[in-house]
Structures are given as C-alpha cells and as structure tokens.
VMD Tcl script that draws the C-alpha trace (Angstrom):
set ca {
  {12.04 -20.51 -7.71}
  {10.13 -17.71 -9.58}
  {11.48 -14.96 -8.86}
  {8.91 -12.68 -10.65}
  {6.41 -12.11 -8.34}
  {8.88 -10.80 -5.38}
  {10.13 -8.43 -7.88}
  {6.46 -7.69 -9.24}
  {5.61 -6.96 -5.43}
  {8.35 -4.65 -4.82}
  {7.67 -2.81 -7.75}
  {4.03 -2.57 -6.65}
  {5.17 -0.75 -3.46}
  {7.36 1.32 -5.14}
  {4.84 2.64 -7.52}
  {2.57 2.93 -4.41}
  {5.51 5.31 -2.94}
  {5.76 7.27 -5.81}
  {2.11 7.99 -6.24}
  {2.01 9.55 -2.75}
  {5.41 11.42 -3.28}
  {3.88 13.23 -6.15}
  {1.52 15.27 -4.04}
  {3.74 15.47 -0.95}
  {6.00 17.32 -3.07}
  {3.90 19.78 -4.44}
  {2.31 20.30 -0.90}
  {5.52 20.92 0.70}
  {6.30 23.18 -2.48}
  {2.82 25.25 -1.88}
  {3.98 25.21 2.22}
  {0.65 23.64 2.83}
  {1.72 22.22 6.10}
  {-1.44 20.53 6.87}
  {-1.79 18.75 3.72}
  {1.96 17.60 3.74}
  {1.22 16.12 7.32}
  {-1.35 13.95 5.68}
  {0.83 12.95 2.93}
  {3.46 11.88 5.63}
  {0.94 10.17 7.58}
  {-0.21 8.31 4.26}
  {3.65 7.50 3.58}
  {4.35 6.24 6.77}
  {1.03 3.94 6.72}
  {2.26 2.58 3.65}
  {5.79 1.94 4.91}
  {4.46 0.13 7.89}
  {1.71 -1.83 6.03}
  {4.76 -3.05 4.14}
  {6.85 -3.75 7.11}
  {3.94 -6.07 8.88}
  {3.78 -7.82 5.49}
  {1.04 -6.00 3.69}
  {1.65 -7.03 -0.25}
  {2.95 -4.52 -2.87}
  {-0.07 -5.55 -4.98}
  {-2.68 -4.43 -2.11}
  {-0.65 -1.14 -1.05}
  {-0.73 0.04 -4.60}
  {-4.35 0.43 -4.85}
  {-4.28 1.90 -1.40}
  {-2.02 4.45 -2.48}
  {-4.04 5.52 -5.44}
  {-6.93 5.78 -3.44}
  {-5.37 7.88 -1.27}
  {-4.20 10.22 -3.74}
  {-7.45 10.54 -4.80}
  {-8.84 11.53 -1.23}
  {-5.85 13.98 -0.97}
  {-6.90 15.82 -4.03}
  {-10.68 15.69 -2.83}
  {-9.60 17.22 0.51}
  {-6.90 19.59 -0.54}
  {-7.27 20.45 -4.25}
  {-10.69 20.35 -5.39}
  {-13.03 19.80 -2.51}
  {-16.57 18.34 -3.71}
  {-18.54 20.06 -0.30}
  {-18.20 21.88 2.75}
  {-14.80 20.91 4.80}
  {-17.08 19.05 7.23}
  {-18.65 17.02 4.46}
  {-15.67 16.54 2.75}
  {-13.55 15.43 6.04}
  {-16.38 12.86 6.47}
  {-15.99 11.62 3.04}
  {-12.28 11.35 2.89}
  {-12.36 9.40 6.68}
  {-14.93 6.87 5.26}
  {-12.81 6.53 1.84}
  {-9.82 5.96 4.19}
  {-11.52 3.17 6.44}
  {-12.90 1.68 3.37}
  {-8.89 1.44 1.82}
  {-7.85 0.28 5.46}
  {-10.61 -2.14 5.82}
  {-10.02 -3.83 2.47}
  {-6.25 -3.75 2.66}
  {-6.09 -5.46 6.33}
  {-8.75 -8.30 5.14}
  {-6.83 -8.92 2.20}
  {-3.59 -9.39 4.43}
  {-4.81 -11.20 7.33}
  {-6.49 -13.62 5.04}
  {-3.28 -14.88 4.45}
  {-2.76 -15.55 8.11}
  {-6.16 -16.15 9.53}
  {-8.35 -19.25 8.04}
  {-11.60 -18.26 9.81}
  {-13.52 -15.88 8.13}
  {-15.65 -14.35 10.81}
  {-11.96 -13.96 12.97}
  {-10.46 -12.05 10.24}
  {-13.29 -9.80 10.15}
  {-13.13 -9.39 13.96}
  {-9.62 -8.56 13.75}
  {-10.16 -6.48 10.59}
  {-12.23 -3.91 12.44}
  {-10.21 -4.18 15.60}
  {-7.34 -2.87 13.36}
  {-9.08 -0.29 11.64}
  {-10.17 1.21 14.91}
  {-6.94 1.33 16.02}
  {-5.71 2.80 12.75}
  {-8.44 5.62 12.64}
  {-7.40 6.48 16.29}
  {-3.51 6.52 15.25}
  {-4.72 8.76 12.31}
  {-6.08 11.10 14.78}
  {-3.08 10.92 16.88}
  {-0.95 12.02 13.91}
  {-3.39 14.84 13.27}
  {-2.96 16.13 17.16}
  {0.83 15.96 16.57}
  {1.09 17.37 13.16}
  {-1.23 20.28 14.79}
  {1.34 20.62 17.68}
  {4.67 20.60 15.36}
  {3.30 22.72 12.53}
  {0.57 24.88 13.85}
  {-2.18 23.70 11.60}
  {-5.53 23.22 12.24}
  {-6.23 19.73 11.60}
  {-7.94 18.62 14.55}
  {-10.09 21.90 15.40}
  {-11.52 20.05 18.35}
  {-12.31 16.71 20.21}
  {-15.86 16.53 18.68}
  {-14.28 16.34 15.25}
  {-11.49 13.78 16.39}
  {-14.61 11.46 17.57}
  {-16.48 11.92 14.29}
  {-13.45 11.11 12.29}
  {-13.06 8.05 14.20}
  {-16.79 7.09 13.78}
  {-16.51 7.48 10.24}
  {-13.20 5.94 9.66}
  {-14.46 2.69 11.40}
  {-17.82 2.86 9.21}
  {-15.84 3.19 6.29}
  {-13.50 0.31 7.76}
  {-16.55 -1.64 8.11}
  {-18.18 -1.20 4.64}
  {-14.22 -2.31 3.28}
  {-14.16 -5.27 5.53}
  {-17.65 -6.37 4.18}
  {-16.44 -5.44 0.58}
  {-13.46 -7.95 0.84}
  {-15.49 -10.50 2.46}
  {-18.05 -10.29 -0.39}
  {-15.03 -10.33 -2.94}
  {-13.88 -13.25 -1.35}
  {-16.89 -15.00 -1.56}
  {-17.36 -14.53 -4.88}
  {-13.79 -15.87 -5.74}
  {-14.94 -19.30 -3.91}
  {-18.14 -19.61 -5.84}
  {-15.99 -19.11 -9.18}
}
mol new
graphics top color blue
foreach p $ca { graphics top sphere $p radius 0.5 }
foreach p [lrange $ca 0 end-1] q [lrange $ca 1 end] { graphics top cylinder $p $q radius 0.2 }
display resetview
C-alpha cells in the first residue's frame, strides 16, 4: 500500500492552513476585525472542505488564491472598495468553482451533473459567505456588509466567478482527456 499519497495530501492541507494563518495573525495583531473575520471564514471554509472530502492538493491552491485576495482587499487595494469587493468575490467564486468541480468529479461521472451540482454549491457557498459577513458585523461591529444591495451584488459576483471556475475546470478536464 502506498502511504506517500495520503501524507502528501495531509501536508498540502497543512500548508494551506499555514498560508491562511499568516495574514490572520497579522490582521489580529493590527486589530483589523473585518480582515480577521475574512481570514476566519476562509480558514473555516478550508476545514469544512477537508471534512467533506476536498483533497489537500485542491485546497492548497485555493488557500494561495485566498491569501492573494485578502492582500488585494486589505493591504494593497487595486481600485475603489466597491470594485475591489467585486473582484474579490469573482476570484473567490472562481476558486470555489474549481475546487468543487475537482472534488465532485471523483463522485459523479456525468460531466453535466457535475457542473449543475457545482453551480448550486457555489451559490450556496456565496450565501453562506454573506451570512458570515453579517454575523461578523454583529459580533465585532464592523461594516463588511453595509446593506442588502451590497450582499446581493456580492452573491451575483461570487456566482459569476463560480461559473467561470466551473467552465475553466471543465476545459482543463477535457484537455486532460484529450491528451
């Protein structure tokens, strides 16, 4: 029995958690409650993903992407906060869509079914994210979710990004099959 693959998968998951711990500690140190909430939600997403069976090799690039998004939103925003928020939700959706497809492909053989289930899961995850922002606002008196319109836009942008991620993952899978 090959025991190296499970160890590598566990190592990848550990690296993913460590990647997210780095900005989380920094944001907590700086007393940036809103950014710390985002880190905690990303961390919880990785742990939940692992619990439901997302491989560590999938979670590691997701964690790297999340660190880039956290940097873009909280450290060096490339645009206005509204545009940066939209970009962050699109990128987060892309990351989630790719990860969900990669995981579902192990359990569901039909490619169309994988895409539909993945899109439904991305929509679910974007709603959960917005609920997390709401709870974070209530607990730490931040302004992650300034109004209902902002949340609705975030869900639309996250779902759009998820659809892009699903399409990208499908393209990569078809290229693998063709090779």
